[in-house]
C-alpha positions, 0 to 999 in steps of 0.5 A, a space after each residue: 262375288 257369288 250368288 246361291 242358286 236352286 238346290 240342284 245346281 252347283 254354287 259357282 263363282 268367277 272372279 276376274 283378276 287384272 294383274 300389274 306387272 312383277 310379282 303381286 298379290 291380290 285383295 282378298 276376294 269374298 266367294 258368297 257361300 261356303 266353297 269347296 273347291 278353287 281352280 284358277 286360270 291364265 293366260 301369259 306370255 314368257 319368253 325363252 327361260 322366263 316363267 309365271 307361278 300362280 298361288 292361292 290362299 283361302 279363308 277358312 269359315 272359321 277365320 283363319 287363312 290357309 297357307 299358300 298352294 302353289 296352283 302351276 309354274 307356266 312357261 310358254 317354251 317349257 318346263 310347265 309344271 304343277 306341284 304336287 304333295 302340298 297337302 296339309 289340315 286345309 286341303 290339297 292340290 289336285 294338279 289344278 284344283 285346290 280342294 278344300 279339306 274345311 270349306 273357304 269363304 275368300 281367297 287371295 291369288 299371287 303372281 310371280 314372273 320370272 325372268 326377262 319379259 314375263 307377264 300375265 295377260 288375264 287371270 281368273 279364279 272358279 270358286 265352287 261347292 258341287 251338290 250330291 243330287 240328281 242333275 235336272 235337265 235343262 229346257 231347251 231354248 234355242 228356236 232352231 238348229 245352231 251350228 258353229 264351223 269347228 273344224 273336226 280333230 281326231 285324237 286318234 288319227 296322232 295315235 303313237 306320235 311323239 309319246 314322251 307327250 302323255 303317251 302319244 295322241 290316243 290320249 289328246 283329247 285336250 290338245 286336240 279340243 284347244 287345236 280345233 278351237 284355236 282353228 275355228 278363231 283362225 289362230 295357232 301355230 305358224 308352219 315354222 313351229 311344225 317342223 319337228 312334227 314329221 311328214 304326213 301328219 294329218 293335224 300337225 297343230 294337234 301335236 304343237 298343242 300336246 307338247 305346248 301342255 304337257 304338265 311335267 309332273 302330272 306327265 299329262 296334257 289334261 291340265 286345265 289352266 295349262 290349256 287356257 295359257 297355251 291358247 293365250 300364245 295365240 291371242 286368245 283369252 279365256 278362263 275355266 269355269 263351271 256352267 250349270 246347264 245346257 241352256 248357257 251352252 246355248 249361249 255361248 254357241 249362239 254368240 259365236 263361242 264354242 265351248 270346251 267341256 269336261 266329262 266322264 261317263 260309261 258308253 251306255 250313259 251317252 248314247 251314241 258315244 261308243 266308248 267309256 271314259 275316266 275323263 274326256 274333253 270335247 268341243 260343244 259346237 251347236 244345238 239341233 232344233 230339238 235341243 240335243 247337243 252338237 259336238 266336236 268329239 276328238 275321240 272318234 277313230 278319224 277326223 270325219 267322224 268328229 262331229 256327233 250329236 249327243 242327246 241333251 239329257 245325257 250329256 247334261 247328266 255325264 257333264 253336271 253331276 258332281 261325280 264327274 267334272 262338276 259342268 268344267 268348261 273352258 270358255 276360249 275367245 278373241 279379247 274383242 269378242 263379247 261374252 253372252 249377258 251372264 247373271 249367276 257370276 259364273 264368267 
């Protein structure tokens, strides 16, 4: 599947796969264009002592098949890890992303479930090619303000907490964003799962999400598919994809679905942020009547300052450009909650 889009946009194809139990290898799926990156995402159930391993291989434009690359070994109860050191003439795995050295036109996935009761509940693969061109701002599509009531959690309110997981709360933008989204859907760990966090914690679910997304190899909590898989523990389904504009973000918000976005910027590039970052995660919760982007930004010093409004064009630039994430998002929702209509093949 896939569609070649206008010259100012990325080329993106998202493929959903149905995975039976046990070890399984997919058919070969055509992308529809020459892709330079592949990102899998999944949800799975893994009782203590069980795990799932996700692998990808691809077909190059020349028609040759790459070897299998391990894209992650996931367990709800740990350990969970990406696998470094897999680079060869065809490509390499950068934590959660297969980066092709030679563009690829198709892929296969392989899932291995190890241990009693391990099973994959959803699997998708994002294929994309990013242009090195300026981002063209989109036209607002909302006719009035719209905002979802997503609780606000500050990552910095957890500074110094449990530093064995990515150094503690100062680095927990991903866990804070996933915890906010789970809370919006009324999901998340039960009180009995949080007793280890410690008294006086302002939002124990954030600490739990940091523990539950931590990648032992990467030594961080920012692994994209691991964050989706963590949400799957609590009944949500989800996937990683690239959106092409704030207009697509609007479609999700209007469908009642907050979206977790990945972006990087210098402080002057995103007015109102007050900080610079090489990589950050936040939750898009709404839009103003003028089309500016309403977010829950966990980089705020405290929970009360998490809600922010960022100018639409500036937000799109730092989110969509190829030197940043290229429009990466996590979409998390209950299985019965419908997604907005899609015409571009990216969800």
